[in-house]
KOLDOVEX-212704 format. One line per 4 residues: number of its first residue (from 1); their letters; for each residue x negated, y negated, z of C-alpha. Coordinates in Angstrom, 1 decimal. Example, Ala and Ser with C-alpha at 12.3 -4.5 7.8 and 13.67 -1.06 7.14 Angstrom:
<drenmis>
1 = AS = -12.3,4.5,7.8; -13.7,1.1,7.1
</drenmis>
This chain:
<drenmis>
1 = XXXX = 150.0,-6.7,-62.0; 151.4,-3.4,-62.8; 150.0,-0.5,-60.9; 150.0,3.0,-62.3
5 = XXXX = 151.8,5.6,-60.3; 150.0,8.9,-60.3; 151.9,12.1,-60.0; 154.9,11.1,-57.9
9 = XXXX = 157.1,14.0,-57.0; 160.6,13.3,-58.4; 162.5,16.4,-57.8; 163.8,18.5,-60.7
13 = XXXX = 163.5,17.0,-64.2; 166.7,16.8,-66.1; 167.4,18.0,-69.6; 167.2,14.4,-70.9
17 = XXXX = 163.6,14.2,-69.6; 162.6,17.2,-71.8; 164.6,15.9,-74.8; 162.9,12.5,-74.5
21 = XXXX = 159.5,14.2,-74.5; 160.6,16.2,-77.6; 161.8,13.0,-79.4; 158.5,11.3,-78.7
25 = XXXX = 156.6,14.4,-79.9; 158.6,14.5,-83.1; 158.1,10.8,-83.7; 154.3,11.3,-83.4
29 = XXXX = 154.5,14.2,-85.8; 156.4,12.1,-88.3; 153.8,9.4,-88.0; 151.0,11.9,-88.7
33 = XXXX = 152.9,13.3,-91.7; 153.5,9.9,-93.1; 149.8,9.0,-92.7; 148.8,12.2,-94.5
37 = XXXX = 151.3,11.6,-97.3; 150.2,8.0,-97.7; 146.6,9.1,-97.7; 147.3,11.6,-100.5
41 = XXXX = 148.9,8.8,-102.6; 146.0,6.4,-102.0; 143.5,9.1,-102.8; 145.3,9.8,-106.1
45 = XXXX = 145.4,6.1,-106.9; 141.8,6.5,-108.1; 142.9,9.0,-110.8; 145.6,6.5,-112.0
49 = XXXX = 142.9,3.8,-112.3; 140.6,6.1,-114.2; 143.5,7.0,-116.6; 144.3,3.3,-117.0
53 = XXXX = 140.6,2.6,-117.8; 140.6,5.3,-120.5; 143.9,4.4,-122.0; 143.3,0.6,-122.2
57 = XXXX = 139.5,0.0,-122.0; 139.9,-3.6,-123.2; 142.2,-4.5,-120.3; 140.4,-2.9,-117.5
61 = XXXX = 136.8,-3.3,-118.2; 134.6,-0.3,-117.3; 132.6,-2.0,-114.5; 135.7,-3.5,-112.8
65 = XXXX = 138.1,-0.6,-112.6; 136.8,2.2,-110.4; 139.0,4.5,-108.3; 136.1,6.0,-106.2
69 = XXXX = 136.9,4.1,-103.0; 140.5,5.1,-103.0; 139.4,8.7,-102.3; 137.6,7.5,-99.2
73 = XXXX = 140.5,5.4,-98.0; 143.0,8.3,-98.7; 140.8,10.8,-96.9; 140.5,8.5,-93.9
77 = XXXX = 144.3,8.2,-93.7; 144.7,12.0,-94.1; 142.1,12.6,-91.3; 143.9,10.1,-89.1
81 = XXXX = 147.2,11.9,-89.7; 145.7,15.2,-88.7; 144.2,13.6,-85.5; 147.6,12.0,-84.7
85 = XXXX = 149.4,15.4,-85.0; 146.7,17.2,-82.9; 147.1,14.5,-80.2; 150.9,14.8,-80.3
89 = XXXX = 150.6,18.5,-79.6; 148.2,18.0,-76.8; 150.2,15.2,-75.3; 153.6,17.0,-75.5
93 = XXXX = 152.2,20.1,-73.8; 150.7,17.9,-71.0; 154.0,16.0,-70.5; 156.1,19.2,-70.4
97 = XXXX = 153.7,20.8,-67.8; 154.0,17.6,-65.7; 157.8,17.8,-65.9; 157.7,21.5,-64.9
101 = XXXX = 155.6,20.6,-61.9; 158.1,17.8,-61.0; 155.4,15.1,-61.2; 154.9,12.7,-64.0
105 = XXXX = 152.0,10.3,-64.4; 153.0,6.9,-65.7; 150.5,4.9,-67.6; 150.5,1.2,-68.5
109 = XXXX = 150.2,1.6,-72.3; 149.8,4.2,-75.0; 146.1,3.9,-75.8; 146.6,6.3,-78.8
113 = XXXX = 149.3,4.1,-80.3; 147.1,1.1,-80.0; 144.1,2.9,-81.5; 146.2,4.1,-84.5
117 = XXXX = 147.6,0.6,-85.1; 144.1,-0.9,-85.0; 142.8,1.8,-87.3; 145.7,1.2,-89.8
121 = XXXX = 145.1,-2.5,-89.7; 141.4,-2.1,-90.5; 142.2,0.4,-93.4; 144.9,-2.0,-94.6
125 = XXXX = 142.6,-4.9,-94.7; 139.9,-2.8,-96.5; 142.5,-1.6,-99.1; 143.7,-5.2,-99.7
129 = XXXX = 140.1,-6.3,-100.3; 139.5,-3.3,-102.6; 142.7,-4.1,-104.6; 141.7,-7.8,-104.9
133 = XX = 138.2,-6.8,-106.2; 139.6,-4.2,-108.6
</drenmis>
């Protein structure tokens, strides 16, 4: 069993501690931006399907090709990207404050990373089902 250590005094934090916190922060920002960019592409996929239906009605079939759901999937990904970036800001400020106090709280796992991974898995399965049905 791993016990979590709460606010152990460590002395003065080094520059590498602050740089590690900044690298982690920037990695989360990149993840949020990637989610937003991918969400935009997914949302615009519906427009592509609509154009495809208009250009080749015999191939697509009006009842089968519908891009309406891609807007919802894309919007969900964009919203998740925004939430990830907001969390990254909050977490970075919290970690820097703890480093400045000389105490850092170690946790067993990153609950946010696990939540984002589960959310992305659910959205991925939903998108796969959607693409199969389209």
